[in-house]
C-alpha positions in Angstrom: 8.7 24.5 -35.5 12.3 23.0 -37.1 12.9 19.5 -37.5 16.7 20.1 -35.9 14.9 22.1 -32.5 14.9 19.9 -29.6 11.6 19.9 -27.7 10.9 18.9 -23.9 9.2 15.6 -23.3 5.2 14.8 -23.2 2.9 16.6 -25.9 -0.5 18.8 -25.5 -2.0 15.8 -27.1 -0.7 13.4 -24.4 1.8 11.5 -26.9 5.1 10.2 -25.8 7.8 12.4 -26.2 11.3 12.6 -26.3 14.1 13.2 -22.9 15.6 16.5 -23.1 18.7 15.7 -24.9 21.5 17.3 -26.8 22.0 17.4 -30.8 19.6 16.9 -33.7 16.2 15.1 -33.8 16.5 12.5 -37.3 15.7 13.8 -40.3 13.7 10.8 -41.7 10.4 8.5 -40.0 9.1 5.6 -40.6 6.0 7.3 -41.5 5.5 10.5 -44.0 2.2 12.7 -43.1 1.7 14.6 -46.5 -0.8 17.5 -46.8 -2.3 17.8 -50.3 -3.8 21.0 -52.4 -5.0 21.2 -55.6 -5.4 17.7 -57.9 -2.0 16.8 -58.8 0.9 15.6 -56.7 3.3 17.1 -59.6 2.9 20.3 -56.9 4.7 18.4 -54.3 8.3 19.3 -52.8 11.1 17.0 -53.6 11.2 15.7 -50.2 7.6 15.0 -50.7 7.8 13.0 -54.0 11.0 11.3 -52.4 9.1 10.2 -49.5 5.9 8.7 -51.8 8.8 7.0 -54.1 10.8 5.3 -50.8 7.0 4.1 -49.5 6.3 0.5 -48.7 2.6 1.3 -48.5 0.6 4.3 -49.2 -2.4 5.2 -47.2 -5.1 7.8 -47.7 -9.0 8.3 -48.8 -9.9 6.9 -52.3 -9.9 10.3 -53.8 -6.6 10.7 -52.7 -5.3 7.3 -53.8 -6.9 8.0 -56.9 -4.8 10.9 -57.2 -1.5 9.1 -56.3 -2.4 6.2 -58.8 -2.7 8.9 -61.9 0.8 10.6 -60.6 2.4 7.3 -60.5 1.2 6.3 -64.1 2.3 9.6 -65.5 5.8 9.3 -64.1 5.8 5.8 -65.7 5.3 7.3 -69.2 8.3 9.4 -68.2 6.4 12.9 -68.2 6.2 13.4 -64.1 8.4 15.7 -62.2 11.8 13.1 -61.1 10.4 9.9 -63.4 14.2 8.8 -63.3 14.0 7.9 -59.6 10.8 5.7 -60.2 11.2 2.9 -58.2 11.4 -0.6 -59.7 7.8 -1.9 -57.3 5.4 -0.3 -57.0 4.1 0.1 -53.1 1.0 -1.7 -51.4 -2.1 1.2 -50.8 -4.1 1.0 -48.4 -7.6 3.0 -48.3 -9.2 4.9 -45.5 -12.8 5.0 -45.2 -14.9 6.4 -42.0 -12.4 4.6 -39.5 -9.4 6.9 -38.7 -8.5 4.7 -35.6 -8.6 1.4 -37.7 -6.7 3.0 -40.4 -4.0 4.3 -37.9 -3.4 1.2 -36.2 -2.9 -0.3 -39.8 0.2 2.5 -40.2 1.3 1.7 -36.7 1.5 -2.2 -37.1 3.6 -1.7 -40.7 5.8 1.1 -39.5 6.5 -1.3 -36.3 7.6 -3.9 -39.2 9.6 -1.8 -40.7 7.4 -0.6 -43.4 8.1 2.2 -44.5 4.1 4.6 -44.7 3.4 7.7 -46.1 0.0 9.3 -45.8 -1.6 11.3 -48.0 -4.2 13.9 -46.6 -6.2 17.2 -47.8 -4.6 20.4 -46.6 -2.9 20.2 -42.7 -3.0 16.5 -41.4 -2.9 18.6 -37.7 -5.4 20.4 -38.4 -9.1 18.1 -37.3 -6.5 15.8 -39.6 -5.2 12.3 -39.2 -2.5 14.0 -37.2 -4.5 13.2 -34.0 -5.4 10.1 -34.5 -2.0 9.0 -35.6 -0.6 10.6 -32.0 -2.6 7.6 -30.1 -0.5 4.9 -31.4 2.6 6.0 -32.6 5.4 8.2 -31.4 5.2 11.7 -32.5 9.2 10.8 -33.4 8.2 8.6 -35.8 6.3 11.1 -37.8 6.9 13.3 -40.7 3.9 15.7 -41.4 4.2 17.7 -44.2 1.6 20.4 -44.5 -0.3 22.1 -47.4 -2.5 25.1 -47.3 -5.6 23.8 -44.6 -8.8 23.7 -46.3 -10.1 27.0 -43.7 -6.9 29.2 -44.7 -7.7 28.8 -48.3 -11.5 29.5 -48.0 -11.0 32.8 -45.8 -8.2 33.6 -48.1 -11.0 33.0 -50.9 -13.7 35.4 -49.3 -10.5 38.2 -48.7 -11.1 37.4 -44.6 -8.0 37.3 -41.6 -9.0 34.4 -39.5 -7.1 34.7 -37.0 -10.0 36.2 -34.7 -12.4 33.1 -35.6 -13.9 29.8 -34.2 -13.3 26.6 -36.1 -15.1 23.6 -36.0 -15.2 20.6 -37.3 -18.6 18.6 -38.0 -17.3 15.5 -38.9 -17.7 12.7 -36.0 -19.4 14.7 -33.6 -22.9 15.9 -33.3 -23.6 18.9 -35.4 -25.6 20.1 -31.8 -22.1 19.8 -30.2 -20.2 22.1 -33.5 -23.2 24.4 -33.4 -22.9 25.1 -29.8 -18.9 25.9 -30.1 -19.7 28.9 -32.6 -22.5 30.5 -31.0 -20.1 32.7 -28.8 -18.3 33.4 -31.9 -18.8 36.6 -34.1 -16.9 34.8 -36.9 -16.9 31.0 -37.3 -15.6 28.3 -40.2 -17.6 25.2 -39.7 -15.8 22.0 -41.7 -18.5 19.7 -42.8 -19.3 16.2 -43.9 -21.5 13.6 -45.2 -23.3 13.1 -42.0 -23.5 17.1 -41.4 -23.7 19.0 -44.9 -23.4 22.6 -44.9 -27.3 22.9 -45.7 -27.6 20.6 -42.1 -25.3 23.2 -40.8 -27.9 26.2 -41.9 -31.1 24.0 -40.5 -29.4 24.0 -36.6 -28.6 28.1 -37.2 -32.1 28.8 -37.9 -34.1 26.2 -35.5 -31.5 28.1 -32.7 -32.6 31.8 -33.7 -28.8 32.5 -34.8 -28.6 35.7 -35.7 -26.1 35.8 -38.9 -25.1 38.1 -41.6 -23.4 36.5 -44.7 -22.9 32.8 -45.4 -19.6 32.0 -47.9 -19.6 27.7 -48.8 -16.7 26.9 -50.1 -16.4 23.9 -51.7 -13.6 21.5 -53.8 -10.6 24.2 -52.6 -7.9 24.2 -55.0 -9.8 21.8 -57.8 -10.7 23.3 -61.1 -14.3 22.7 -60.1 -13.4 24.6 -57.0 -16.5 26.7 -55.5 -17.1 29.7 -53.4 -21.0 31.1 -52.9 -21.5 33.7 -51.2 -25.4 33.7 -49.4 -27.6 34.4 -45.9 -28.8 31.7 -43.7 -32.4 30.9 -45.0 -30.2 30.0 -48.7 -28.4 27.8 -47.1 -30.9 26.1 -45.1 -32.6 25.3 -48.0 -29.8 24.9 -49.7 -27.8 21.4 -51.5 -24.3 21.8 -51.5 -21.1 20.1 -51.6 -21.0 18.1 -48.2 -16.8 18.3 -47.6 -17.2 22.0 -47.4 -16.2 25.3 -45.5 -18.7 26.9 -44.3 -17.9 30.8 -43.2 -19.9 32.4 -41.0 -20.2 36.3 -39.8 -22.5 37.2 -36.8 -24.7 41.1 -37.3 -22.8 43.5 -37.3 -19.9 41.9 -36.1 -21.9 40.7 -32.9 -21.7 36.9 -31.4 -24.1 34.6 -33.7 -25.7 34.1 -30.5 -27.7 37.1 -30.4 -30.6 34.9 -31.4 -34.2 36.5 -32.3 -36.2 37.8 -35.3 -36.4 41.1 -34.6 -34.4 44.0 -35.3 -33.2 44.4 -31.9 -31.5 40.7 -30.9 -33.1 38.2 -28.3 -35.2 40.1 -25.4 -33.3 40.0 -22.0 -36.1 38.2 -20.6 -36.5 35.5 -17.6 -39.2 34.0 -15.8 -40.9 33.1 -18.9 -44.8 31.4 -18.1 -45.1 28.0 -17.6 -46.4 27.2 -21.1 -43.3 28.2 -23.1 -42.5 24.8 -21.6 -43.8 20.8 -21.9 -44.2 19.4 -18.5 -46.0 16.8 -16.9 -49.8 17.5 -14.8 -47.6 21.2 -13.7 -44.3 19.8 -12.6 -42.9 23.2 -13.5 -40.8 25.6 -11.6 -43.4 28.2 -11.8 -42.5 31.6 -13.4 -42.2 34.3 -10.4 -39.8 31.7 -8.4 -38.1 31.1 -11.5 -37.4 34.5 -12.0 -36.6 35.2 -8.1 -34.5 31.4 -8.6 -32.6 33.1 -11.8 -31.6 36.1 -9.9 -30.0 34.5 -7.1 -27.7 32.2 -9.3 -26.2 35.5 -10.4 -25.6 33.5 -13.5 -22.2 34.2 -14.7 -21.5 34.3 -18.2 -19.7 31.4 -18.8 -18.8 28.0 -16.6 -20.9 25.1 -15.3 -24.3 25.1 -14.1 -26.1 22.1 -13.2 -30.1 21.8 -12.7 -30.4 18.8 -10.3 -34.0 16.9 -10.1 -34.9 19.1 -13.7 -38.3 18.3 -13.9 -39.0 20.3 -17.3 -35.8 21.7 -17.5 -37.4 25.1 -17.2 -34.2 26.8 -15.5 -31.9 24.9 -17.2 -33.3 26.4 -20.4 -33.7 29.5 -19.2 -30.2 29.5 -17.5 -28.9 28.4 -21.5 -31.0 31.0 -22.7 -29.4 34.1 -21.2 -26.0 32.5 -21.2 -25.5 31.2 -23.6 -21.6 30.7 -22.6 -22.9 28.5 -19.9 -22.3 24.3 -20.1 -25.9 23.8 -18.9 -26.7 20.4 -17.5 -30.2 19.2 -16.5 -30.6 15.6 -14.1 -33.4 14.0 -14.2 -34.4 10.2 -12.6 -37.7 9.8 -15.1 -36.7 9.1 -18.6 -40.1 10.5 -19.8 -39.1 14.0 -18.2 -35.8 14.1 -19.6 -37.8 13.6 -23.0 -39.3 16.7 -22.3 -36.3 18.5 -21.2 -34.6 17.7 -24.6 -37.8 19.0 -26.3 -38.0 22.0 -24.5 -34.5 22.8 -25.2 -34.8 22.1 -29.0 -37.9 24.5 -29.3 -36.0 27.2 -27.1 -33.1 26.9 -29.3 -30.3 26.4 -26.6 -27.8 23.3 -25.5 -28.9 21.3 -22.7 -26.9 18.4 -21.8 -30.0 15.9 -20.2 -28.4 13.3 -17.7 -31.0 10.2 -16.5 -29.9 8.9 -13.6 -31.0 10.0 -9.7 -28.9 12.7 -7.8 -25.9 13.1 -6.6 -25.3 9.6 -8.3 -25.7 10.7 -11.7 -23.3 13.8 -11.4 -20.1 11.5 -10.8 -18.9 11.8 -14.2 -20.0 15.7 -14.3 -17.5 18.6 -14.1 -17.6 20.6 -11.2 -20.8 23.1 -11.4 -19.8 27.0 -11.1 -23.6 27.8 -10.6 -26.1 24.5 -9.8 -29.8 24.8 -8.9 -31.8 22.0 -7.1 -35.0 21.3 -7.6 -35.5 17.8 -6.2 -32.9 15.2 -4.8 -33.2 17.1 -1.4 -30.3 17.1 1.4 -28.0 14.3 0.0 -28.2 16.1 -3.5 -27.7 19.7 -2.2 -24.5 18.4 0.2 -22.9 16.0 -2.5 -23.6 19.8 -5.1 -21.7 21.7 -2.1 -18.7 19.4 -1.9 -18.0 19.8 -5.8 -18.9 23.3 -6.1 -16.1 25.5 -7.3 -14.5 28.4 -5.8 -16.9 31.6 -5.7 -20.4 29.1 -6.9 -23.5 29.4 -6.0 -26.3 27.0 -5.4 -29.8 28.2 -5.3 -32.8 25.4 -4.2 -36.7 25.5 -3.3 -38.7 23.5 -1.3 -42.1 22.9 -0.7 -41.8 22.0 3.1 -40.8 24.2 5.6 -38.4 21.8 7.4 -36.2 21.2 4.5 -36.1 24.6 3.2 -34.6 25.2 7.0 -32.3 22.5 6.7 -30.8 24.0 3.5 -31.4 27.6 4.7 -28.5 26.1 7.7 -26.1 24.9 4.7 -26.4 28.1 2.8 -27.3 30.7 4.6 -30.3 32.5 2.9 -33.8 31.8 2.8 -37.0 33.1 1.3 -40.5 32.2 1.3 -42.0 33.1 -2.4 -45.7 33.8 -2.2 -47.9 34.5 -5.3 -51.4 35.6 -5.8 -52.3 35.5 -9.3 -55.3 37.3 -10.7 -58.3 35.6 -12.1 -61.4 36.8 -13.8 -64.9 36.2 -12.5 -67.6 35.8 -13.9 -68.8 39.3 -13.7 -65.8 40.9 -15.8 -64.0 41.5 -12.5 -61.3 40.3 -11.3 -60.0 38.3 -7.8 -56.6 37.1 -6.4 -55.7 33.4 -6.2 -52.6 32.0 -4.2 -50.4 29.8 -5.3 -48.9 27.0 -3.1 -46.0 29.2 -1.2 -42.3 28.3 -2.0 -38.9 28.8 -0.1 -35.8 29.5 -1.7 -32.7 28.8 -0.6 -29.4 30.3 -1.9 -25.5 30.1 -1.0 -23.1 29.6 0.4 -22.8 31.4 3.3 -20.5 33.8 2.2 -21.8 34.5 -1.5 -23.4 37.8 -1.5 -23.1 38.7 -5.7 -25.1 41.5 -5.5 -25.7 42.5 -2.3 -22.4 44.5 -2.0 -22.9 47.1 -4.6 -26.5 48.0 -3.3 -24.6 48.5 0.4 -21.9 50.8 -1.2 -24.8 53.0 -3.0 -26.4 53.3 0.4 -24.1 54.2 2.3 -24.7 50.5 4.3 -21.0 49.1 3.1 -19.2 46.4 5.7 -15.8 47.5 6.5 
C-alpha cells in the first residue's frame, strides 16, 4: 500500500490505527525497519541509506550489525555509495538476541525519547519477522518498513516453483509439532527453520508422522555468496545435517496432501475401530474396538473443526479421530496425569496431533475453543450438559455409558440411544470356537435433531420426510 494512502482505524494485528482523516500520511517515521537481501548494505536504496545515516540507534541481529559495520567502514574509506553524506558521529548499536520482545521494548523506549532508530532484519520484516512483535509496543504510524524479498519468495524462485498456493509456517519460537501439524493438509509447503528446529528435525518429525512427501529442497544462505539449494527425498532430509537458518520446501505426493500418511503405495488405509492393542492403556481402560467404531460413525466427523474427547482415558477415540480427519483440531481432556501421558504417547505412536488437557471436565474445558464434535467417555451428566452448552451449530455429541440409568438420562438430552453387545470368538482347547460376551455398552448421540447420515438413506428407500 502506498505510504500516502489513508487507511481506516485499527489493524488486523490489534495495534493502534489512525482515525479517518483527510490529507496525506507523513513520509517520515522515527523507526525505520529495513529488510536485507544478500551480504551487503550497498545494495539498499537511497531512502534506506539515508535512514541509516540519520539513525541515532541501529538495531539488528549480530550478522546484520556486522554487515552494518562493514558498510560504515567502507564508506569511511570513501568507497561506499553516498559517502559524502556520512554522519560525523557513529550511532549506537544494539544486538537482537533470542528475546525479540525485549529488543522491541528497547526500540520503543528509544523512539519515545526522541531517538531515530533503524532496525535491520532479513528479507521482508513483515513476513514472520520483527514487525509483528514491534507493533505490540508501538503505533504502526511510527514505523517505516522497507522490505527486501522474503526468504520464502527467494526459495521458491530458486527451485522454479510458484508459491501462491503454498502453506508457509515458521519453526521459530513455536513447538515443532505445531509447525508440522500446520502443513499436514498442504500440497505444497515451506518451513522457516531455526537453531532449535533445524531442517533435519523437520524431516524426522514428518517421518515420525508417516507423512507422504515426494520432493524436498533445503535452501540455505539465500542471497549470500555461499548460497545453497539442495534437492532430496524425505529420508535424506531426516538423516542429514543442514544450516539451521534455512527454508525447507516440500511437495506432497502427486500434488496430494502431505497428510496422505502410510507406507504403502496407496497411502494411508481408511480404517477405524482399531484393536485395543494399538493403544497403550491402563488395565483395559480403553474404549473397545467395536464400540469405538460405532461411536466414530455416530460422530459423523467433518474434515475440519474442533473435537473434544472428554474423559479420554487412553485417548483411543481422540487419536482415531485425528488420524481419520487430519484437519480436525483434537483436544483430549483427562483427569489422571498418567493417563494423559499415555494419550500423548498414543498420539505420537500413530503420528497425529492431539492436544492433551489434564483436568476434570467441564472445568478443564473452559479455555478450549467450542467443539464441532465431542465424545464423552467420562465425566457424567455434568460434562455432557456443559459440552452441549458449548456445542457449535450443527454440532454432534456422542457419549458412552455402562449404566442404564446414566444412558437413559443422556438419551433424554440427546435423543438417540443404542445398546452395543459384542460376542468375541475364543479358541477352545480342542480347536473349536466359542463366543465370549463383552460387557454391554450404551451409546447415546445427538442433539435430537442431528440426523447426519439418516436423510440420505431415507431418500434412497422412499422413506423421506416432507
